[in-house]
C-alpha positions in Angstrom: 130.9 -21.3 175.0 128.6 -22.4 172.3 129.6 -22.7 168.6 127.1 -19.9 167.7 128.5 -17.5 170.3 132.1 -18.2 169.1 131.1 -17.5 165.5 129.4 -14.3 166.5 132.6 -13.1 168.3 134.7 -13.9 165.3 132.4 -11.9 163.0 132.4 -8.9 165.3 136.3 -9.1 165.4 136.5 -9.2 161.6 134.1 -6.2 161.3 136.1 -4.1 163.8 139.3 -5.0 162.0 137.9 -3.8 158.7 136.8 -0.5 160.3 140.3 0.0 161.6 141.8 -0.7 158.1 139.3 1.7 156.5 140.2 4.4 159.1 143.9 3.9 158.4 143.4 4.4 154.6 141.4 7.6 155.3 144.1 9.1 157.6 144.8 12.7 156.5 148.2 13.5 155.2 150.3 15.5 157.7 151.9 18.6 156.1 153.9 21.6 157.0 152.3 24.9 155.9 153.6 28.4 155.3 151.8 31.7 155.1 153.0 33.8 152.1 154.5 37.2 152.1 152.7 39.6 149.8 153.7 42.6 147.8 152.3 44.7 145.0 153.7 44.5 141.4 152.5 48.0 140.6 150.1 47.5 137.7 152.4 46.1 135.0 152.5 42.7 133.4 155.5 41.3 131.5 155.0 38.6 128.8 157.1 37.0 126.2 155.5 37.0 122.7 156.3 36.0 119.1 156.1 38.2 116.0 153.7 36.9 113.4 152.3 38.2 110.1 148.7 39.4 109.9 148.5 37.4 106.7 150.5 34.2 106.3 149.1 32.0 103.5 149.9 28.6 102.1 148.9 29.2 98.5 147.4 26.5 96.2 146.4 26.6 92.6 142.7 26.5 91.5 143.5 24.0 88.8 145.4 20.8 88.8 148.2 20.4 86.3 151.9 20.1 85.4 154.0 23.0 86.7 155.5 24.7 83.7 156.9 28.0 84.9 158.0 29.6 88.2 158.1 33.4 88.2 159.3 33.8 91.8 161.9 32.4 94.3 162.1 32.3 98.0 162.8 35.7 99.5 161.2 37.6 96.6 158.9 40.5 97.3 155.7 40.5 95.3 152.8 42.8 94.8 149.1 41.8 95.0 148.1 40.4 91.6 151.6 39.5 90.4 151.9 36.1 88.7 153.7 33.5 90.8 153.7 30.4 88.7 152.0 28.9 85.7 150.8 25.4 84.9 151.0 23.8 81.5 148.0 25.3 79.6 148.2 24.0 76.1 145.0 21.9 76.4 143.2 24.8 78.0 144.1 27.1 75.1 142.9 24.6 72.6 139.6 24.3 74.4 139.3 28.1 74.5 139.8 28.3 70.7 137.2 25.7 70.3 134.8 27.7 72.4 135.5 30.9 70.4 134.7 29.0 67.2 131.5 27.6 68.6 130.5 31.1 69.7 131.2 32.5 66.2 129.0 29.8 64.7 126.2 30.6 67.1 126.5 34.3 66.2 126.1 33.5 62.5 123.2 31.2 63.2 121.5 33.8 65.3 121.9 36.5 62.6 120.5 34.2 59.9 117.5 33.3 62.1 116.8 36.9 62.7 117.1 37.7 59.0 114.7 35.0 58.0 112.2 36.0 60.6 112.2 39.6 59.5 111.9 38.6 55.9 108.9 36.3 56.6 107.3 38.9 58.8 107.3 41.4 55.9 105.7 38.9 53.6 103.1 38.0 56.3 102.0 41.7 56.4 100.8 41.3 52.8 99.0 38.0 53.6 101.5 36.0 51.5 102.6 33.7 54.4 100.6 31.6 56.9 100.7 32.6 60.6 102.1 29.2 61.5 105.2 29.9 59.5 105.7 33.1 61.4 105.5 31.2 64.7 108.0 28.7 63.4 110.5 31.4 62.5 110.0 33.2 65.8 110.7 29.9 67.7 113.8 29.3 65.6 115.1 32.8 66.4 114.5 32.3 70.1 116.4 29.0 69.9 119.3 30.6 68.2 119.4 33.4 70.8 119.5 30.8 73.6 122.3 28.9 71.8 124.2 32.1 71.5 123.9 32.7 75.3 125.0 29.2 76.0 128.1 29.5 73.8 129.0 32.9 75.5 128.8 31.2 78.9 130.9 28.3 77.6 133.6 30.8 76.4 133.6 32.6 79.7 134.2 29.2 81.5 137.1 28.3 79.2 138.6 31.7 79.7 138.4 31.3 83.5 139.9 27.8 83.3 142.8 29.2 81.4 143.3 32.0 83.9 143.3 29.5 86.7 146.4 27.9 85.3 148.3 30.9 86.6 148.7 31.5 90.3 148.5 35.2 91.4 149.6 36.8 94.7 146.5 37.6 96.8 148.3 40.4 98.7 151.7 42.2 98.9 154.3 40.0 100.7 157.4 37.9 100.7 157.8 34.4 99.4 158.7 32.4 102.5 158.7 28.9 101.0 158.6 27.1 97.7 157.1 23.7 97.9 157.2 22.5 94.3 159.6 22.2 91.3 159.1 22.7 87.6 157.8 19.5 86.0 155.9 18.3 89.1 152.2 17.6 89.1 150.2 20.0 91.2 146.9 19.2 92.8 144.3 21.8 93.8 144.5 20.9 97.5 148.3 21.0 97.6 150.2 24.1 98.9 152.8 25.3 96.4 154.1 28.6 97.9 154.1 30.2 101.3 153.4 34.0 101.2 154.0 36.2 104.2 152.7 39.8 104.5 156.0 41.3 105.7 154.8 44.9 106.2 151.8 44.1 108.5 153.1 42.4 111.7 151.6 41.8 115.1 152.5 40.2 118.4 150.3 37.4 119.7 150.1 37.3 123.5 148.9 34.5 125.8 147.8 36.3 128.9 147.0 34.4 132.2 143.3 34.4 132.9 143.6 36.1 136.3 144.6 39.3 134.5 141.5 39.4 132.3 139.6 42.0 134.5 142.7 44.3 134.6 143.5 44.2 130.9 141.7 46.8 128.7 141.5 47.3 125.0 143.9 50.1 124.0 146.2 49.5 127.1 149.6 50.9 126.5 152.5 48.5 126.1 156.3 48.7 125.6 158.0 46.2 123.3 161.6 45.2 123.6 163.1 42.8 121.1 165.1 39.9 122.6 167.9 40.4 120.1 168.3 44.1 120.9 167.2 45.3 124.3 168.5 48.8 123.7 165.5 49.9 121.8 161.9 50.1 123.2 158.8 50.5 121.0 155.6 52.0 122.3 152.3 50.5 121.1 148.9 49.4 122.5 146.6 46.4 122.6 144.2 46.6 119.7 142.5 43.2 119.9 141.4 41.0 122.8 139.9 37.5 122.3 137.7 37.0 125.5 137.9 33.2 125.4 140.2 31.3 127.7 142.0 28.2 126.5 141.0 25.2 128.7 144.5 23.8 128.7 146.7 26.8 129.3 144.0 28.9 131.2 145.1 31.9 129.1 143.4 34.2 126.7 144.8 35.9 123.6 145.5 39.5 122.8 147.1 41.1 119.7 149.4 44.1 119.3 150.0 45.7 115.9 153.7 46.4 115.6 154.6 49.9 114.4 156.2 50.4 111.0 160.0 50.3 110.8 160.2 48.5 114.2 163.1 46.3 113.0 161.2 43.1 113.8 160.6 40.2 111.5 158.2 37.2 111.5 159.3 34.6 114.1 161.3 36.9 116.3 160.6 37.0 120.0 160.0 40.1 122.1 159.2 41.1 125.7 156.0 43.0 126.2 155.4 45.1 129.3 151.6 45.8 129.6 150.2 48.6 131.7 147.3 47.1 133.7 144.3 49.0 135.0 144.5 51.0 138.3 144.0 47.8 140.4 147.5 46.6 141.4 148.5 43.0 141.1 149.1 41.2 144.4 152.1 38.9 144.3 152.8 36.2 146.9 156.2 34.9 147.9 156.4 31.2 148.7 159.3 28.7 149.1 160.2 26.9 145.8 159.3 23.6 147.5 155.6 24.8 147.6 155.4 25.0 143.8 154.1 22.0 141.9 155.4 22.0 138.3 153.1 20.6 135.5 154.3 18.6 132.5 152.7 21.3 130.2 154.9 24.0 131.8 152.3 25.3 134.1 152.5 25.4 137.9 150.2 25.3 140.9 150.1 25.6 144.7 147.9 24.0 147.4 146.2 26.0 150.1 144.7 24.3 153.2 140.9 25.0 153.2 138.7 23.3 155.8 141.2 20.4 156.2 141.5 19.7 152.5 144.0 20.6 149.8 142.7 23.3 147.4 144.7 23.7 144.2 145.4 27.1 142.6 146.8 27.5 139.1 149.5 30.2 139.4 151.9 32.3 137.2 155.5 32.5 138.3 156.5 36.2 138.2 160.0 36.3 139.8 162.4 33.8 141.2 165.1 34.0 143.9 167.4 31.4 145.3 164.9 29.8 147.7 161.6 31.5 147.0 159.4 32.6 144.1 156.9 35.3 143.5 153.5 34.1 142.1 150.2 35.5 141.1 146.8 33.7 140.8 146.5 32.6 144.4 144.7 34.3 147.2 146.6 35.9 150.1 145.9 35.1 153.7 145.8 31.3 153.2 148.1 28.6 154.6 150.0 26.9 151.7 151.5 23.4 151.8 155.3 24.0 152.1 156.7 20.7 150.6 155.7 17.3 149.3 153.3 18.7 146.7 154.4 16.4 143.9 151.8 13.7 144.7 149.2 16.0 146.3 145.8 16.2 144.6 143.0 18.7 144.8 140.6 17.7 147.6 143.1 15.5 149.6 142.5 15.3 153.4 145.2 17.2 155.3 146.4 17.9 158.9 148.8 20.7 159.7 151.9 19.5 161.5 153.8 22.8 161.6 152.9 26.3 160.6 155.2 29.1 159.6 153.9 32.7 159.8 155.2 35.5 157.5 158.6 36.8 158.6 159.5 33.6 160.5 
């Protein structure tokens, strides 16, 4: 056998070996699958939500300065327009007095310019004064009037600057936090008080995206406080934000809490939402078929054309060995176990299949 022939055989052998290795790497994962058992949830969705205030503001002063007085303390109820704190305003008061004096001087100068103009105008009618003198007096009068307007504006600025040394409540509410002490320097960008509108509360709901078509504005809801499940409140959804968060795959809805509901900001509650006439299909799968995500979400993998197809799901109910989920289609074969390392699009072969009821 020639050296060329021997080299050709070695090359062919290496090529075949590389093909075998490539085929081994591409071998599809062998999995057991199960077909889910479906039921209907009957047009109601239950979600946990947190009570929040419609208005919850971190208040800051419009002027920098030294904190001189505090008129409120944490827990106080205040009305809109009530003074909350005051900065040291001695310098602002002096500047205001200076502006008042300048305005008074401008008023006197304007009155004198007007008197001289009228006097000279009377003489000019008898041809005792040249026309150029009249023009000079008219210009001086206009200049004094402009100076008067400038001093009026300057006084208004000083009055506003003095007013800004006091912080006023922008709405009725409760002082939730005090972030400064008397004698501290306050900057315009720094929060000094936290004000919560205690009589206007709402629930903020994060609703899974698969319910978007079934949720309607004005849908009836029942609210049960976690701290007291004996009392149920009736309300309705009055605002839906039709934008889904790209991390949680949920959209936001708001519910205005009725007056005298006994709920406060930060409390949790369970909300039962009446969905549209279309019932919500739930699927029961083994717990081993659920892949838990670090962010608290979950997913399952269906076998579609020999590949893993991931579905983000919502867990609705749990039993000892199985869970009820929504967000995944019925009639599919789902990977039963070993889903922790499985990725969307992985090649799969079915080793064993379990039909519903088996």
